[in-house]
C-alpha positions as CSV (number, residue, x, y, z in Angstrom):
1,M,101.4,97.3,126.7
2,N,104.6,99.4,126.6
3,F,104.2,102.2,124.0
4,D,107.8,103.4,124.3
5,Y,110.3,102.5,121.6
6,N,113.3,100.5,122.6
7,E,116.8,101.8,122.0
8,E,117.3,100.3,118.6
9,Q,114.0,101.5,117.3
10,Q,114.6,105.0,118.6
11,L,118.1,105.2,117.1
12,L,116.7,104.2,113.8
13,A,114.0,106.8,113.9
14,D,116.5,109.4,115.0
15,S,118.8,108.6,112.1
16,I,115.9,109.0,109.6
17,R,114.9,112.3,111.2
18,R,118.5,113.6,111.0
19,F,118.7,112.6,107.4
20,I,115.2,114.2,106.6
21,A,116.2,117.4,108.4
22,K,119.5,117.6,106.5
23,H,118.6,116.3,103.0
24,Y,114.9,116.0,102.8
25,D,113.4,119.3,104.1
26,F,110.2,120.6,102.6
27,E,112.0,122.5,99.8
28,A,114.1,119.4,98.8
29,R,110.8,117.3,98.9
30,K,109.1,119.7,96.5
31,K,112.0,119.3,94.0
32,I,111.7,115.5,94.2
33,V,108.0,115.5,93.7
34,A,108.4,117.9,90.7
35,S,111.1,115.6,89.2
36,K,110.4,113.2,86.2
37,E,110.7,110.2,88.4
38,G,108.9,111.6,91.5
39,A,111.3,110.0,93.8
40,S,115.0,110.2,94.6
41,A,117.5,107.3,94.0
42,Q,119.9,108.9,96.4
43,V,117.3,108.7,99.1
44,W,116.5,105.1,98.4
45,A,120.2,104.3,98.6
46,T,120.4,105.9,101.9
47,F,117.5,103.9,103.2
48,A,119.3,100.8,102.1
49,E,122.6,102.0,103.7
50,I,121.0,102.5,107.2
51,G,119.3,99.1,107.0
52,L,115.8,100.4,106.7
53,L,114.9,98.3,103.8
54,G,116.0,95.0,105.5
55,I,114.2,95.3,108.8
56,P,111.1,93.0,108.1
57,F,113.0,90.3,106.3
58,A,114.9,87.2,107.5
59,A,118.6,87.2,108.3
60,E,119.0,84.5,105.5
61,Q,118.3,87.1,102.9
62,G,120.4,89.8,104.6
63,G,117.6,91.3,106.7
64,F,117.1,91.7,110.4
65,G,114.1,89.5,111.0
66,G,112.0,92.3,112.3
67,G,108.3,93.0,112.0
68,A,105.7,95.8,112.0
69,I,106.6,96.8,115.6
70,D,110.3,97.2,114.6
71,L,109.2,99.4,111.7
72,M,106.8,101.7,113.7
73,S,109.3,104.3,114.7
74,A,110.7,104.4,111.1
75,M,107.1,104.7,109.7
76,E,106.4,107.6,112.1
77,A,109.7,109.4,110.9
78,I,108.7,108.7,107.2
79,G,105.3,110.3,108.1
80,E,106.9,113.4,109.6
81,G,109.0,114.0,106.6
82,L,106.1,113.2,104.1
83,V,108.5,110.9,102.3
84,V,107.3,110.1,98.9
85,E,109.7,107.3,98.0
86,P,107.8,103.9,97.6
87,F,108.7,102.4,100.9
88,L,105.3,101.0,101.8
89,P,104.6,99.7,98.2
90,T,107.9,97.9,98.1
91,V,108.8,96.9,101.7
92,G,105.3,96.7,103.1
93,L,103.5,95.1,100.2
94,G,105.3,93.7,97.2
95,A,108.3,92.2,98.9
96,Q,106.1,90.8,101.7
97,F,104.4,88.4,99.2
98,V,107.8,86.9,98.3
99,A,108.9,86.8,101.9
100,R,105.8,85.1,103.2
101,G,104.7,83.0,100.3
102,G,107.5,82.8,97.8
103,S,109.7,79.8,97.0
104,E,113.2,79.6,98.3
105,A,114.5,80.5,94.7
106,Q,112.2,83.5,94.6
107,K,113.4,84.7,98.1
108,K,117.1,84.2,97.1
109,A,116.7,86.0,93.8
110,L,114.6,89.0,95.0
111,L,114.9,89.8,98.7
112,P,118.6,90.5,98.8
113,A,118.2,92.9,95.9
114,V,115.3,94.6,97.7
115,I,117.3,95.0,100.9
116,E,120.2,96.5,99.0
117,G,118.0,99.1,97.3
118,K,118.5,97.6,93.8
119,L,114.9,96.3,93.3
120,K,111.5,97.8,93.9
121,L,108.2,96.1,93.7
122,A,104.5,97.0,93.6
123,F,101.3,95.2,94.2
124,A,98.9,95.3,91.3
125,H,95.5,94.2,92.6
126,T,92.7,96.7,92.8
127,E,90.2,96.6,89.8
128,D,87.2,98.5,88.6
129,G,84.2,98.2,91.0
130,A,86.1,96.2,93.6
131,R,86.1,98.9,96.3
132,Y,87.9,97.3,99.2
133,D,86.9,93.7,98.4
134,L,90.2,91.8,98.1
135,A,88.4,88.9,96.5
136,Q,87.1,91.0,93.7
137,V,89.6,89.8,91.0
138,A,88.5,89.6,87.4
139,A,91.9,89.6,85.7
140,S,92.7,86.1,84.3
141,A,95.7,83.9,84.1
142,K,95.4,80.9,81.8
143,K,97.8,78.0,81.4
144,A,99.4,77.8,77.8
145,G,101.8,74.9,77.8
146,K,104.7,75.8,80.1
147,V,103.7,79.5,80.6
148,W,100.8,81.5,82.1
149,V,99.0,84.2,80.0
150,I,97.7,87.0,82.0
151,D,95.0,89.5,81.0
152,G,93.3,92.3,82.9
153,V,93.5,95.9,84.2
154,K,94.7,97.0,87.6
155,R,93.9,100.5,89.0
156,V,95.7,102.7,91.2
157,V,98.8,100.5,91.7
158,L,101.0,102.5,94.2
159,G,104.6,102.8,93.3
160,A,104.1,101.1,89.9
161,P,106.0,103.7,87.8
162,L,109.0,103.2,90.0
163,A,108.8,99.4,90.3
164,D,111.0,96.9,88.6
165,K,108.6,94.1,89.2
166,L,104.8,93.8,89.8
167,V,103.1,91.3,92.0
168,V,99.9,90.7,90.0
169,S,96.8,89.1,91.3
170,A,94.8,87.0,88.7
171,R,92.1,84.5,88.7
172,T,93.2,81.0,87.6
173,S,89.7,79.6,88.3
174,G,86.3,80.6,89.7
175,K,84.3,83.8,89.2
176,P,85.0,87.4,90.5
177,A,84.4,87.7,94.2
178,E,84.9,84.0,94.9
179,A,87.5,83.4,97.6
180,R,89.2,80.4,95.8
181,G,90.8,80.7,92.5
182,I,93.1,83.7,93.0
183,S,96.8,83.4,92.3
184,L,99.8,85.7,92.5
185,F,102.5,86.2,89.8
186,L,105.7,88.0,89.5
187,V,105.7,90.1,86.4
188,D,108.5,92.4,85.0
189,R,107.2,95.9,84.6
190,G,108.8,96.0,81.2
191,A,107.4,92.7,80.0
192,A,105.7,92.4,76.7
193,G,102.0,93.2,77.0
194,V,102.5,95.3,80.1
195,S,101.6,99.0,79.8
196,L,101.3,101.6,82.4
197,R,99.3,105.0,82.6
198,P,101.3,106.8,85.4
199,Y,100.0,109.7,87.4
200,L,100.5,111.7,90.5
201,T,98.2,110.9,93.4
202,V,96.6,113.5,95.6
203,D,99.3,113.0,98.2
204,E,102.1,113.5,95.6
205,T,103.2,109.9,95.4
206,R,103.4,108.0,92.1
207,A,100.8,105.4,91.0
208,A,99.6,104.0,87.7
209,D,96.8,102.0,86.1
210,V,98.3,98.8,84.7
211,L,97.1,97.0,81.5
212,L,98.1,93.4,81.1
213,K,97.3,92.1,77.6
214,G,98.6,88.6,76.8
215,V,101.5,88.8,79.3
216,E,103.4,85.5,79.4
217,V,105.2,84.4,82.6
218,G,106.8,81.1,83.4
219,A,105.8,78.6,86.0
220,D,108.5,80.0,88.3
221,A,106.6,83.3,88.5
222,L,103.8,81.8,90.5
223,I,103.9,82.9,94.2
224,G,102.6,80.2,96.6
225,K,99.9,77.7,95.6
226,E,97.7,78.1,92.6
227,G,94.3,79.4,93.4
228,E,95.0,79.9,97.1
229,A,96.3,83.4,97.3
230,L,93.4,85.3,99.0
231,A,94.7,84.4,102.6
232,L,98.1,85.7,101.8
233,I,96.7,88.8,100.2
234,E,94.7,89.4,103.3
235,E,97.7,88.8,105.6
236,V,100.0,91.2,103.6
237,V,97.4,93.9,103.2
238,D,96.8,93.8,107.0
239,F,100.6,94.2,107.6
240,A,100.6,97.2,105.2
241,T,97.6,98.7,106.9
242,A,99.4,98.6,110.2
243,L,102.3,100.3,108.8
244,A,100.1,102.9,107.2
245,C,98.6,103.5,110.6
246,A,102.1,104.0,112.1
247,E,102.9,106.4,109.3
248,A,99.8,108.5,110.0
249,I,101.0,109.0,113.6
250,G,104.0,110.8,112.2
251,V,102.0,113.0,109.7
252,M,99.6,113.9,112.5
253,K,102.5,114.9,114.8
254,Q,103.9,117.1,112.1
255,A,100.5,118.7,111.5
256,N,99.9,119.2,115.2
257,D,103.4,120.7,115.7
258,A,103.0,123.1,112.8
259,T,99.5,124.2,114.1
260,L,100.7,124.7,117.6
261,E,103.6,126.9,116.4
262,Y,101.2,128.9,114.3
263,L,98.9,129.6,117.2
264,K,101.9,130.8,119.3
265,T,103.0,133.3,116.5
266,R,99.9,134.5,114.7
267,K,98.5,137.5,116.4
268,Q,95.0,139.0,116.3
269,F,93.9,142.0,118.4
270,G,97.5,142.3,119.5
271,V,97.8,138.9,121.1
272,P,98.7,135.4,119.8
273,I,95.6,133.6,118.8
274,G,96.8,130.6,120.9
275,T,95.7,132.6,124.0
276,F,92.0,132.2,122.9
277,Q,90.5,129.4,125.0
278,A,88.3,128.1,122.2
279,L,91.4,127.5,120.0
280,Q,93.2,125.9,123.0
281,H,90.4,123.4,123.3
282,R,90.6,122.5,119.6
283,M,94.3,122.1,119.7
284,V,94.0,119.8,122.9
285,D,91.4,117.7,121.0
286,M,93.8,117.3,118.1
287,V,96.6,116.1,120.4
288,I,94.3,113.6,122.1
289,A,93.1,112.2,118.8
290,A,96.7,111.7,117.7
291,E,97.6,110.0,121.0
292,Q,94.6,107.7,120.9
293,A,95.5,106.8,117.3
294,R,99.0,106.0,118.3
295,S,97.9,103.5,120.9
296,M,95.7,101.8,118.2
297,A,98.5,101.8,115.7
298,C,100.7,100.1,118.4
299,L,98.1,97.5,118.8
300,A,97.7,96.8,115.0
301,C,101.4,96.5,114.6
302,A,101.7,94.1,117.5
303,K,98.8,91.9,116.3
304,V,100.0,91.6,112.7
305,D,103.3,90.3,114.1
306,A,102.1,87.9,116.7
307,E,98.5,87.0,116.1
308,T,98.1,83.5,114.7
309,D,94.2,83.6,114.2
310,P,93.4,85.4,110.9
311,A,90.0,86.5,112.1
312,E,91.3,88.1,115.3
313,R,94.1,89.8,113.4
314,K,91.7,91.3,110.9
315,R,89.3,92.4,113.6
316,L,92.0,94.3,115.5
317,V,93.5,95.8,112.4
318,S,90.1,97.0,111.4
319,A,89.5,98.5,114.9
320,A,92.8,100.4,114.6
321,K,92.0,101.6,111.0
322,V,88.7,103.0,112.1
323,K,90.3,105.0,114.8
324,I,93.2,106.1,112.6
325,A,90.9,107.2,109.8
326,D,88.7,109.3,112.2
327,A,91.9,110.9,113.7
328,C,93.3,111.5,110.2
329,R,90.2,113.5,109.3
330,Q,89.9,115.3,112.6
331,V,93.6,116.4,112.8
332,S,94.0,117.2,109.1
333,Q,90.8,119.4,108.9
334,E,91.4,121.2,112.2
335,A,95.0,121.9,111.2
336,I,93.8,123.7,108.0
337,Q,91.0,125.5,109.8
338,L,93.2,126.8,112.5
339,H,95.7,128.0,109.9
340,G,92.9,129.9,108.1
341,G,92.9,130.3,104.4
342,M,96.6,130.1,104.1
343,G,96.4,126.5,105.4
344,M,95.5,125.4,101.9
345,S,98.3,127.1,100.1
346,E,101.1,125.0,98.5
347,E,103.7,127.0,100.4
348,L,102.8,125.5,103.8
349,K,103.7,121.9,104.6
350,V,100.5,121.6,106.5
351,S,98.5,121.4,103.3
352,H,100.5,118.5,102.2
353,S,100.1,116.9,105.5
354,F,96.3,117.3,105.0
355,R,96.6,115.4,101.6
356,R,98.7,112.5,103.0
357,L,96.3,112.1,106.0
358,T,93.3,112.2,103.6
359,M,94.9,109.4,101.5
360,I,95.8,107.2,104.6
361,A,92.2,107.5,105.8
362,Q,91.1,105.8,102.5
363,Q,94.0,103.5,101.9
364,F,93.4,99.8,102.4
365,G,89.8,100.6,103.4
366,D,88.1,103.6,104.8
367,A,86.4,103.9,108.4
368,E,83.1,102.6,107.0
369,H,84.6,99.6,105.4
370,H,86.6,98.5,108.4
371,L,83.7,99.2,110.8
372,E,81.6,96.8,108.8
373,R,84.5,94.2,108.7
374,F,85.0,94.6,112.5
375,A,81.3,94.2,113.2
376,A,81.1,91.1,110.9
377,L,84.1,89.4,112.6
378,D,82.8,90.4,116.2
379,R,79.5,88.6,115.5
380,S,81.3,85.5,114.1
């Protein structure tokens, strides 16, 4: 496998890095995080302007027809900048349900607006006690004449406070944890019966718990076939997992670069601490872990684009996530330890990299969950 980016991918990544260096440095990011919205409309408009929001969507909707591989370099650059705008919740999750399972009317109505930066989406799925089980859905959607009535509570909905529409999973038949009976609905964030409890996550992005009480949506809000959404949910979550793995590579690169620079400049006993062999060995281990993780992220992105067998796709995405989660833990913790006590201070970017890597390690399933899924699929 060729792990080098092609010219178009490298140019896209370079343009994002230039923008981040000029308009999204660490101080600018802190102001965005502290703002009421927790994200910048100007940054989002720039992402739309450079074509970033349209990469994984078909040309018929105004996109470029790319996939996870085409987004890898961009996700790496986003990771390096610790970008807090809801790119993954909108482009990697919410809009993917419309692109992969939506009707032609839904695609025409929503995807061009997403690509132009005028519409954000979030995926409201996780519930109390579900852990990482995607089939664990207790929220209900009942037919009442020509409308569906949705009731339920969704937890930690990433990007929900910034979203215009929510993609909500609800059970139209069956019992919680059953594979059949799960459906997906498009719900306006401001619809009657929808209430949000927004908060800041540990990695300084915005999320919310979403309460749906008697929310009415029309028949045209249903995405795909009634009761058969689990396969689509698994497909899209695997796609988002691969993108999160690619983002982690950028965050690890930033943490490694900052740590190496610190070892070169911090002096003890009159010499840079980077001259101490024990610390050199630890730094090398961090770099090796990041490079191994990058190889697995490439594999995951390639497989979610090309693999037609769902079981094989899930197996390889889980293999990649196990490696990425382990590398996230190793690199983030070593970066803090090699910086000493000041590594935990708010003033250093490396402490924020630690938070993002910690979040990615848990997002869409931790190492233990994916190791179990990999083993189960490997036996089947």
